[in-house]
Phi, psi and omega in degrees: 000126185263149172239134175280151173275347175278131182195166177210137176212140183216145174222139186228142175219136179228122179233180176292334184271328186197166170236128183227139178224125174255126184226130178241136174226142180217148174231175183285145178199150181293331179231185175272119177243099190251127176241130180246142172230107187239151170295158188302321185287348176261353183300328175299341180262012186301316182298316179297318179295316180298317180295320181295318179291318180300316180297325184278322191257337173067301183221162177122160173270103191249133173243126177242124180238126176246109182261128182226125178223154174257148175294165184304322181295322179287323181294331181295331181288343177235051183301141179298143178233161181291129176267097188296320182298315179294320180297312182298315181297318180294319181297317179296322178296317179294323177298316181297319178296318180298316180295321180294336179264000181074028181248139180277128177292146183216192177298330178298328178296318178295318179297321178296320179295322180296333182275354182287149180302138176091345180288310173234104183304138176283170178299322179295317179296323178294320181290332182268000184290182179302143186295144173281177184298329184265006181282153184289151173274169177297326178300327178284328184268340184303324177304335177294319177296317179299317180294319179295321177296320179296319178295320177298315180296322178294319178298313180298320179296312182298316179295322179297323179295322177296314179296323180299316180295322178295314182296317178297328175295320178294320177298318179298322179294319177298321177299316180298319180290324175295320177297323178294322176296317179300319180292324183276342190301319178303320179292321178298315181298320178299315179296320179297317180296321179296317179294318179297318181300319179297313181293322181294322178299321179292320182293320183293339180272356181286146184296324183264032181296129179241113186297319181295312179297323179300314181296319179298318182290324177298313180298321180298312183290326177296316179294322182295326184268352182279126181244016183299313182296320180296322179295319179295315181295320179298316178298321179294318178297320178296319177298314182295323179301313180295321178295320181297322179299325185271001181291147177299330177294112189279339182271075185247008184303315181293319178299316179295327177297317177296319179296322178298324177296318179294319177300316179298323180296317180292321178299316180297320180295318177301316181296321183283332184267336190295320180056046184210133184295319181296315179296319179300319179297317179293324178296319177301317177298319177299316181297322178297316179294322180294322177297323176297320178297313181299322179297318179289326181295338177299339182251012181260134180293000000 
């Protein structure tokens, strides 16, 4: 059973005290590349959150965003106030810059200082600040992450099933082409024997004919043109590939990647040894299907 690395999961909760949304998005990646965006009061739990996501998702380029806001009535209880220390420090800095430029500080300087970050906290900054006494703990909010992970896993599963059917279709096509090679092989062997017989007849008539060397070369060319072992190995790799897809262990993407390499190696060997136009044509078709498989495997967990 395959899992896709592409996924999406979301969980939402709205109460009188707050509105919270946990959202996960993932794309394919060779390793786990995890980015978190948390409100300030949840940042002390970042390691725990990161470990929980890592254990569940294993691989992929994953973005986790936890959005937390208070309703207007709750925000009113923590209305932003002027931060005098930040304002005074900012104003003095602006005065110093003005003096260095030969400009006289004025009311505009004060207005500019008031607009600087941190002087008057915005509603967003107030909402993201340290939790008030009635704000939820991580234990209260953690079920949202669990729910989002479950939704993500279901998305990955559904997408993986679609990819699995496509990949199995490509494998079936390679099997059909291998069967066509098997069906054509007696005719190929006959043509090879006819060509060899012609060349051998010419060689035996040569003045410097060496019987021992002649026998060695015949055996060499027969072995070089024989593709029986490659056909057997290719069929075995295709069988193993299908079995690996159906294993309960869902993280089989890397294993399937290695098997695809072995399948490609046998296909290439058949193409190089066959010395036959019909087989070459079928080999090209096999390679096309294998490339489709490799492309899909890039997104398999």
